[in-house]
Each structure stands twice: as structure tokens, then as C-alpha cells.
N, C-alpha and C positions, 0 to 999 in steps of 0.2 A: 576634313579637318585632320591631319595626322598629329597624333600626340595629345588627342582629348583624352577624356575618360575611358578606360577600357571597356571595351564591349563583350559581353558574354552571348551565349547562343540564345538567349531570349531577347535580348537588345537587338540583335540582328533579324531575329524573326518578326519583331515589331517594324523594324524598319522596312523589311521586305514587304510585309503586308500593307503597312501605310502608305507605299509608294504605289502600291498596285489598286489600294481602297482607301483613297484619302478621306473618304466622307463617312468609314466605317465607325460604328459607335463604339465607345470604351467597352461596353459589356462584351460586344460581338469581337472586338480586337483582344479582350483578355482571354476569351474563350478560345480564340484562334490560337493564341501563344501559350495557353496552359497557364494562366494566371487568374486570380481573382481580381475584380475590377479596379480596388483601390492601389494595390502595388504596381498594376498595368499603367495607371493614370499618372503615377508618381515617376514611373520610367519614361513614359512619353515626355512629361514635363523637363525631366532631366535631359533627355535626348535633344529637346527643343533648346533648352538653355545652354547646352554645350555646342550648339550649332550644325548637330547631325542633321536636323530638319530644318530647311530654310523657310518652306512656306506650304501651304495646301492650295490645291487649284483644282478647277474642272477644265478637262480636256473637251474641247469643242469639235463636234462634226462639222467642218466646214462644207462638205459635200451637200448636207442638208441645209445649212444657211445661205449658201450663195455660190455662184460660178466664181472660180478664182483659179490662179496659176501658181505653182512653185517654181522658183527659179534659184538654182546654185550658181554662185558668180564666183570665180577666182579673180582677184584683185591683184596687181603688182604696183608698188608704189615706185615714184620716179628716183626719190632719194630714200636713204635708209637710215638717217640720223634719228635719234631717239626724239625730237621735236616732231619729226615727219610721222611717226606712228602715234604719237599723242596727238597730234592734230586731227588724223584720220580717225583714230579710235573715238575721240570726244564727239565728233559729228556723226560718225555711224551709230553711236549709242542712242542718238535722240531720234533716229529715224524709226517710225512706229512700223514700217513695212519690212524692216530688217528684224527676222525672228532669230536669227544666230550669226554670229561673227567669230571666227576663230582665226587667230595668228597661227600660221602652219609652217613647217620648214618644207623645203622642196623647190619645185619651179616657179612658184609665187608666194605672195605675202599672206593674202588672207582668204578665207573661204567664207562667204556669207550666204545665207538662206534667206530669200525673200518670198513673201506672201502677197499678191497683187490681184486686182480685178481680172486682168488680162495681161496680154503680151504688150499691148499699147501702154498702159499705166507703166508696166515695168520699165519700158523703155525712157518714159517721161522721167521716171525716178533717177534712172541712171545718168540721164542728160542733166538733171538737176545736180547730182553729185558731181559730175564732171565740170559743171559751170561754177561751182563753190571752190574750185582750186585746192582740193584736198590732198593734192600730190598723186592722184591716180595715173599711172602711166599707162596702163592697158588692163583690160579686163575681159574675160571670156564668160559667156553665159551658157547655162545647161538647163534647159526647160524639162521640168518632170512631165513624163507622158503618163506614168502611173505609178504610184507609190507600192512597193512590193512588200516591204517591211516598215512598220513604224512602231517602235516600242517607246514608251514614255518611262520605262522602268529600267534600271541596271541590275545585273545580274550580282546582287550583294552578297549572297552566300558563296559565289565563285571568287568575287573580288576580295573577300576578307576571309581568306583561307586560314583555317585554324589547325594545320597539319602539326 
């Protein structure tokens, strides 16, 4: 959210720490950013209210839970009217196996990230999407062999340069 309340160094440190350790106690967070607990909690509440913090969540270790496959899929729509994008995006938001969907520039329209039990389930999902006439012209699938880097945090200090 650009244009919200001004962030100082402590706010940025709070955001950076919380995205790495969402379940950190307020006492430990306060210690990590050099505040006493009460002002730290006030800052966190202000950051939440301003929309800088969207939510807190647990990151699951899928390898421990079950066998699965991650597939990145490039999707190109047949037509490029506003209603075509709205129709596709509305449908894709509701699909639980789609964990990311990005409208992109370049040689295709969307980049999707699927998580499925296996390749056969992924193919069933794609066939179902095609059967629903969502305006998909073509798609290309890329099955992940091995994740090399998976970060769930962004470089807050680098992105919010205070030069």
C-alpha cells in the first residue's frame, strides 16, 4: 500500500521480523527491534490497521505431508476483452489447486502455479478448466523437478530504500 503512514526504521524491522517469524511473541519481537513490549504492540496494531500486514499463516512442509507435484502453467486466452479476463480470473480464484495466478506481459497472458497429488490429477484439473469454456486458447505446463529456492519473505529493507 503506497501512500500509507510513513514507515521508520523500527517499523521496517518489525515487518521484516514478522514475515520471517509470524508466530514470534510480542516480547521477543520487541527485543528484536529494540523496543519495550507496549510500544512494539502499538506499532504492530498500527501496521495491521494500515494494511501493511495482511495476515499471519503457517507455511506447511508438503514433503512431510504427502506426495505432490508443483506445476507452473502458461495460459493464453483466445480473446483479450475485459470480460474475457474477468471471466477467467473469477473462475481461477475459486480453484483450490491454484496457489498463484499472475497476469503477465509477454508471450502469454497468465502464469499459474498449481499444487496437485500428481501429474494425472493436474491433467484432470486442466481438462476440467478447458471444459468450462473459460476462454483458454492454449496452455503450456512446466512440472517442477526440484525447488531450488523457495522464499516466503520479501527483502523489505532492500525494497524500502531510505537513501
